[in-house]
C-alpha positions in Angstrom: -12.4 -12.1 48.4 -9.8 -10.0 46.5 -8.1 -13.1 45.1 -11.5 -14.6 44.1 -12.4 -11.3 42.2 -9.1 -11.3 40.4 -9.6 -14.9 39.3 -13.1 -14.2 38.0 -11.8 -11.3 36.0 -9.1 -13.5 34.5 -6.4 -11.3 35.7 -4.8 -13.3 38.4 -3.1 -16.6 38.0 -0.3 -18.2 40.0 0.7 -20.1 36.7 0.7 -17.1 34.6 3.3 -17.0 31.7 5.9 -14.2 31.3 4.9 -11.4 28.9 5.3 -12.2 25.3 7.5 -10.2 23.0 5.5 -10.7 19.8 2.2 -9.7 21.6 4.0 -6.6 23.0 5.3 -5.6 19.6 2.0 -6.1 17.6 -0.5 -5.2 20.2 0.9 -3.2 23.1 3.1 -0.8 21.3 0.1 0.7 19.2 -1.5 1.5 22.5 1.7 3.3 23.6 1.6 5.2 20.3 -2.0 6.0 20.3 -3.4 9.4 20.7 -6.5 9.7 23.2 -8.7 12.7 23.5 -7.3 15.2 26.0 -4.1 13.2 26.7 -0.5 13.2 25.5 0.6 10.0 23.9 2.4 7.6 26.2 5.4 7.8 24.0 5.6 11.6 24.3 6.5 11.2 28.0 8.2 7.8 28.3 11.0 8.5 26.0 12.2 10.6 29.0 10.6 8.6 31.9 10.6 5.2 33.5 9.9 2.7 32.0 11.5 4.2 29.0 10.5 3.9 25.3 13.0 4.3 22.5 12.9 7.8 20.8 11.2 7.7 17.4 13.7 8.3 14.6 13.1 11.2 12.2 9.9 10.6 10.1 9.2 7.1 11.8 5.7 6.4 13.1 6.9 3.2 15.0 9.9 1.3 16.1 12.0 -1.4 14.3 12.5 -4.8 15.7 15.7 -3.8 17.6 14.1 -0.8 19.2 10.9 -2.8 20.0 13.0 -5.4 21.8 14.5 -2.7 24.0 11.0 -1.3 24.7 9.9 -4.8 25.7 12.7 -5.5 28.1 12.1 -2.2 29.9 8.3 -2.5 30.1 8.0 -6.1 31.2 10.1 -5.3 34.3 6.9 -3.4 35.3 4.7 -6.5 35.0 3.8 -9.0 37.8 2.9 -12.0 35.8 1.7 -14.0 38.9 -0.8 -11.2 39.8 -1.2 -8.8 36.8 -3.3 -6.3 38.8 -0.3 -5.5 40.8 1.5 -4.5 37.6 2.4 -0.8 37.4 1.8 -0.8 33.7 -2.0 -1.6 34.5 -2.4 0.4 37.6 -0.8 3.7 36.8 -3.0 4.7 33.8 -6.2 3.3 35.2 -8.8 5.4 37.1 -8.6 5.0 40.9 -12.4 4.2 41.0 -11.7 1.2 38.7 -8.8 -0.1 41.0 -5.9 1.9 39.6 -3.2 3.9 41.6 -4.2 7.3 43.2 -1.9 9.2 40.9 -0.1 8.9 37.5 2.1 11.7 36.3 0.9 10.9 32.7 -2.7 11.1 33.7 -5.5 8.6 33.9 -6.0 7.2 30.4 -8.5 4.5 31.1 -11.8 5.0 33.2 -12.6 1.3 33.3 -11.1 -2.1 33.0 -13.5 -2.7 30.0 -11.5 -0.2 28.1 -10.3 -2.2 25.0 -6.8 -0.7 25.2 -6.5 -1.4 29.0 -7.7 -4.9 28.2 -4.8 -5.3 25.7 -2.4 -4.3 28.2 -3.8 -6.8 30.8 -3.9 -9.6 28.3 -0.1 -9.0 27.7 0.6 -8.8 31.4 -1.0 -12.2 32.0 1.1 -13.8 29.2 -1.3 -14.0 26.2 0.3 -14.8 23.0 -0.8 -13.9 19.4 -2.9 -16.4 17.6 -0.7 -18.4 15.2 -0.7 -17.3 11.6 -2.2 -19.7 9.1 0.6 -18.9 6.5 3.8 -16.9 6.4 3.2 -15.8 2.8 -0.2 -14.8 1.3 -1.3 -13.3 -2.0 -3.1 -9.9 -1.6 -4.8 -7.2 -3.8 -4.2 -3.7 -2.6 -6.7 -0.9 -3.5 -5.8 2.7 -2.8 -8.7 5.2 -2.3 -7.7 8.4 -4.1 -10.2 10.6 -2.1 -9.6 8.9 1.2 -7.0 8.1 3.8 -6.9 4.3 3.6 -6.0 1.3 1.4 -8.2 -1.9 1.3 -6.5 -5.3 1.4 -8.4 -8.0 -0.3 -7.7 -11.8 -0.3 -8.2 -12.9 -3.8 -9.1 -16.5 -2.7 -12.3 -15.2 -1.2 -12.6 -11.7 -2.7 -13.2 -10.4 0.8 -11.6 -7.4 2.5 -9.2 -8.8 5.1 -7.4 -5.6 6.3 -6.9 -1.9 5.9 -3.8 0.4 5.7 -4.7 3.6 7.4 -3.3 7.0 8.1 -2.1 7.8 4.5 -4.2 10.7 3.2 -4.6 10.9 -0.5 -2.6 7.7 -1.2 -1.6 7.7 -4.9 0.6 4.8 -6.1 1.6 1.6 -4.3 3.7 -1.4 -4.9 4.8 -4.4 -3.0 8.5 -5.1 -2.3 10.1 -8.1 -4.1 10.5 -9.8 -0.8 7.0 -9.2 0.2 7.7 -7.5 3.5 7.1 -3.9 2.6 4.4 -1.9 0.8 5.5 1.4 -0.7 2.8 4.0 -1.0 3.0 7.6 -2.3 1.4 10.1 0.1 0.2 13.2 -1.8 -0.9 15.1 1.4 2.5 14.7 3.2 4.7 14.7 0.0 6.3 11.4 1.2 6.9 7.9 0.4 5.4 5.9 3.1 6.7 2.5 4.0 4.2 0.1 5.3 5.2 -3.2 7.1 3.4 -6.0 5.3 3.0 -8.0 8.6 1.3 -5.3 10.6 -0.2 -3.1 7.7 1.2 -0.1 9.7 3.2 2.8 8.4 6.7 2.3 9.7 8.4 5.4 8.1 7.8 8.3 5.8 10.5 9.5 3.5 10.4 13.1 2.2 10.3 13.5 -1.4 11.5 16.3 -3.8 7.9 17.2 -4.8 4.3 16.0 -4.9 4.4 12.3 -5.9 2.2 10.3 -8.3 2.9 6.6 -9.0 5.7 4.4 -7.8 7.6 1.3 -8.6 10.4 -0.8 -7.1 13.6 -2.4 -8.6 13.5 -6.3 -9.1 16.2 -6.8 -6.4 14.3 -4.5 -4.0 17.3 -2.1 -3.6 15.7 1.0 -5.1 12.2 2.6 -5.1 11.3 5.0 -8.0 8.8 7.7 -7.4 7.3 9.9 -10.1 7.3 13.6 -9.1 4.2 15.3 -10.5 5.6 18.8 -10.4 7.5 20.8 -13.1 10.3 20.7 -14.2 9.9 16.8 -13.6 11.9 14.3 -11.8 12.0 10.6 -10.6 13.1 10.4 -7.0 15.5 7.3 -6.2 14.9 5.9 -2.8 17.5 3.6 -1.1 15.1 0.9 0.3 17.7 -0.5 2.8 18.8 2.9 4.0 15.3 4.4 3.9 16.3 7.7 2.4 16.0 9.7 -0.7 19.4 9.5 -2.4 18.8 11.0 -5.8 16.4 13.0 -7.9 16.8 12.2 -11.8 15.8 15.2 -13.9 13.4 14.3 -16.7 11.3 16.2 -19.2 8.1 17.2 -17.6 6.0 16.4 -14.5 5.7 12.6 -14.1 2.4 10.9 -13.9 3.4 7.2 -13.9 6.6 5.3 -13.5 7.4 1.6 -14.0 10.4 -0.8 -13.9 10.4 -2.9 -16.9 9.8 -6.7 -16.6 13.6 -7.5 -17.0 14.5 -4.9 -14.4 16.9 -3.0 -16.6 15.0 0.2 -17.0 12.6 2.6 -15.3 10.1 4.1 -17.6 8.3 7.4 -16.6 5.6 9.3 -18.5 4.8 12.9 -18.5 1.4 14.3 -19.3 2.2 17.9 -20.0 5.4 17.2 -21.9 3.9 14.2 -23.8 7.2 12.4 -23.2 8.4 8.9 -22.2 11.6 9.1 -20.1 13.7 5.9 -19.8 16.2 5.6 -17.0 19.0 2.9 -16.8 18.6 1.2 -13.4 22.2 0.2 -13.4 23.4 3.8 -13.1 20.1 5.6 -12.3 20.8 8.0 -15.2 18.5 9.1 -18.0 19.1 6.7 -21.0 16.6 8.2 -23.7 13.4 9.9 -24.2 10.5 9.7 -26.7 7.9 12.4 -27.3 4.5 11.3 -28.6 1.5 13.3 -29.9 -0.4 13.3 -26.5 0.2 13.1 -22.7 1.5 9.8 -21.4 -0.9 7.9 -19.2 -0.7 4.3 -17.9 1.7 1.9 -19.5 2.3 -1.9 -19.7 5.1 -3.9 -21.3 5.4 -6.9 -23.7 8.5 -9.0 -23.7 10.8 -10.9 -26.1 11.5 -14.6 -25.7 14.7 -13.7 -23.6 12.7 -11.5 -21.2 13.9 -8.3 -22.6 11.4 -5.5 -23.3 9.7 -5.7 -26.6 7.0 -2.9 -26.6 5.6 -0.2 -24.4 1.8 -0.3 -24.5 0.7 3.3 -23.6 -2.4 5.1 -23.1 -2.7 8.8 -24.2 -4.5 11.8 -23.2 -7.8 12.2 -25.1 -7.4 8.9 -26.9 -9.9 6.1 -26.4 -7.5 3.2 -26.8 -3.7 2.6 -26.7 -0.6 2.9 -28.7 2.5 0.6 -29.0 6.0 1.7 -29.0 8.9 -0.5 -30.2 11.4 -0.4 -27.3 14.4 -1.1 -29.5 13.7 1.3 -32.2 12.1 3.9 -29.9 9.2 4.5 -32.4 5.4 4.3 -32.2 4.3 1.4 -34.4 0.6 1.0 -33.9 -2.5 2.3 -32.2 -5.7 0.4 -31.2 -8.9 2.2 -30.7 -11.3 0.6 -28.2 -14.8 -0.2 -29.5 -17.9 2.2 -29.2 -20.8 -0.1 -28.0 -23.8 0.5 -30.2 -26.4 2.8 -28.7 -24.5 3.5 -25.5 -24.1 7.1 -24.5 -20.5 8.2 -24.0 -19.5 9.3 -20.5 -17.6 12.7 -20.8 -17.8 14.1 -17.2 -14.8 14.0 -14.9 -12.5 12.1 -17.3 -9.5 14.5 -16.7 -8.3 14.0 -20.3 -8.1 10.2 -19.9 -10.9 8.3 -21.7 -8.8 5.1 -21.1 -6.8 4.9 -18.0 -5.9 1.4 -17.0 -3.8 -1.5 -18.5 -2.7 -4.9 -17.4 -1.2 -7.9 -19.1 -1.7 -11.5 -17.8 1.4 -13.3 -16.3 1.5 -15.7 -19.3 1.8 -12.6 -21.7 -1.2 -13.9 -23.7 -3.8 -11.3 -22.9 -4.0 -7.5 -22.5 -6.8 -5.7 -20.6 -7.7 -2.0 -21.0 -10.2 0.2 -19.2 -12.7 2.4 -21.0 -14.0 5.4 -19.0 -16.1 6.5 -21.9 -18.3 3.4 -21.7 -17.6 1.8 -18.3 -16.0 -1.4 -19.4 -12.9 -3.2 -19.6 -11.7 -4.9 -22.9 -9.7 -8.0 -23.4 -7.3 -8.4 -26.3 -5.2 -11.4 -27.3 -1.4 -11.0 -27.6 0.5 -10.5 -29.8 -2.0 -10.1 -32.5 -4.3 -7.6 -30.3 -7.6 -9.2 -31.5 -10.5 -8.0 -29.4 -11.8 -10.9 -27.2 -14.6 -9.4 -25.2 -15.9 -6.2 -23.7 -16.9 -6.6 -19.9 -19.0 -3.9 -18.2 -17.7 -3.2 -14.7 -19.3 0.1 -13.5 -19.0 3.8 -13.6 -15.6 5.3 -14.2 -13.1 2.3 -14.2 -9.6 3.1 -13.5 -6.5 0.9 -12.8 -6.1 -2.7 -13.2 -4.0 -5.4 -11.5 -3.7 -9.2 -11.9 -2.3 -11.4 -9.0 0.5 -13.8 -9.8 -1.7 -16.8 -10.5 -3.3 -14.9 -13.3 -6.9 -16.2 -12.6 -8.5 -12.8 -12.0 -8.1 -9.2 -13.1 -9.2 -6.5 -10.6 -10.5 -3.2 -11.7 -10.8 -0.1 -9.6 -14.3 1.4 -10.3 -14.0 5.0 -9.0 -17.5 6.0 -9.5 -19.0 3.0 -7.7 -16.4 2.9 -4.9 -15.8 -0.8 -5.7 -13.1 -3.0 -7.0 -14.5 -5.5 -9.5 -12.9 -9.0 -9.9 -13.2 -10.5 -13.5 -12.4 -14.1 -14.3 -9.6 -14.1 -16.9 -10.8 -17.4 -18.4 -14.6 -16.9 -18.6 -14.3 -13.0 -18.9 -17.2 -12.7 -16.4 -17.5 -10.5 -13.4 -17.0 -12.6 -10.3 -17.7 -9.9 -7.6 -17.9 -6.2 -7.0 -16.1 -5.6 -3.6 -16.9 -2.3 -1.7 -13.8 -0.3 -1.0 -13.2 3.4 -0.2 -13.5 6.8 -1.6 -12.7 7.1 -5.3 -10.6 3.9 -5.8 -7.9 4.3 -8.4 -4.4 2.8 -8.2 -4.0 -0.8 -7.2 -1.4 -3.5 -7.0 -1.2 -7.2 -6.1 1.4 -9.8 -5.0 2.8 -11.8 -2.2 2.9 -10.3 1.3 5.3 -12.1 3.8 3.8 -12.2 7.4 6.7 -13.8 9.2 
């Protein structure tokens, strides 16, 4: 009777396979890290008990691959593959009324075999494997939610939300590493740079910063991450991506709002709103190279390039200016301003602008078109490059913020903070393709290739 019951439950099989490492790493370890109401986490006890778990390193919220393999080897010794219901990893935390042991020093975490987390442990015990991934590299659009605690992950092929990064309260800036294996997110609530694994979309580590962060970018070789510090007197923190630590804080003039690595990778450009100053850092030495003060606070920036790939111009939006300015990178002088159009008969929005009537820029990968947002009039505007001729105004919704364009250049994505959507616009037809529901007050976004292998 007992054997028949186990067979019906799918928990007993003489031909069961050995527990799988990848399933353990991706599915079981989150159960061991999870906090359940009224219980200590499994990891809190098992770093000192049998079967052991590796201690979490300072600031880490999970284990690296080497540590995960040590956890796996220790825990699979407490699995009986031929008869999973005899496995201590299943019996100890399960209520006695549901077939568990009489006592577990860590308490009874699961009242029923129908508990989703217990079923995950049971699936691992009977040798279940992860479903094969369709591709090892995928293009994704990431939308942070400035008044939330999550980041939405969108597939640009379908314009559907396919995942979420959670447990980052008040995420500000975000960028994908050049190899596609990490996502770097500035965490305003914790004052950290959070490193997210692209494969799992989980926070792997939090790196303390010198002050409250705003935007972030990464060097072209992936070696350094640059974080703008939005506190006086102003700094750009330099993070060693391989070591996972803050190695330097470069002093600059004024609290930093946004920070960018130039397309050629030679410079990091940071902008200060209160000091109205652009600070340019040499990425070879991570030292301040030069500064330029303009007439108003420095908001989002973008970059045009010369034929050899070097930086030609900084396109910069300014506080209280409905448009953008161009700065010649070689001469370090402002050379032109472009004012965004005022649609006839449309009332100007002035509430909640925070001094930025235009707060989003993006240039298509081919360098032929520039998009700018207008928070005054709820649109994004397309301009041809290099002549900056207005091509079209596209209404997108209330309070448009940042823009991002995936590598294929087909669509531009606009964060529409007032509607809690991210709007996709076709770069060829300049028509709205879809408004994608996201989270609370979406602002900064990014796009690129994520590696899932």
